[in-house]
C-alpha positions as CSV (number, residue, x, y, z in Angstrom):
1,X,46.2,96.9,159.6
2,X,46.8,99.6,162.1
3,X,49.2,100.3,165.0
4,X,46.2,100.1,167.4
5,X,47.2,103.4,169.1
6,X,44.8,106.1,170.3
7,X,44.1,108.6,167.6
8,X,46.3,111.2,169.3
9,X,49.3,108.9,169.3
10,X,49.0,107.5,165.8
11,X,51.7,108.9,163.5
12,X,50.7,110.8,160.4
13,X,52.3,109.0,157.5
14,X,52.5,110.4,153.9
15,X,51.7,106.9,152.6
16,X,49.1,104.7,154.2
17,X,51.1,101.6,153.2
18,X,53.7,102.5,155.9
19,X,51.0,101.6,158.5
20,X,50.8,98.1,156.9
21,X,54.6,97.8,157.2
22,X,54.4,98.2,161.0
23,X,51.7,95.6,161.1
24,X,53.7,92.8,159.4
25,X,56.8,92.9,161.5
26,X,60.4,92.4,160.5
27,X,59.9,90.3,157.4
28,X,57.4,92.1,155.1
29,X,56.0,90.1,152.1
30,X,57.7,90.8,148.7
31,X,54.6,92.4,147.3
32,X,54.6,95.0,150.1
33,X,58.3,95.7,149.5
34,X,57.5,96.3,145.8
35,X,54.9,98.8,146.7
36,X,57.2,100.6,149.1
37,X,60.0,100.9,146.6
38,X,57.6,102.4,144.1
39,X,56.8,105.3,146.4
40,X,58.5,108.7,146.1
41,X,61.9,108.5,147.9
42,X,61.7,111.8,149.7
43,X,58.3,111.2,151.5
44,X,59.1,107.5,152.0
45,X,62.2,108.4,153.9
46,X,60.2,110.9,156.0
47,X,57.7,108.2,156.9
48,X,60.5,105.8,157.9
49,X,62.4,108.2,160.1
């Protein structure tokens, strides 16, 4: 799932799963949360800022 923004406005995430997070809204499924928590902390934080 994508943000449906023009290519020039789409953020460049370190992890493609972050794009999925934006697509599911405020209550992501547990499986998605497990994947997020397995990512390297430093780059995950950069993606979420």
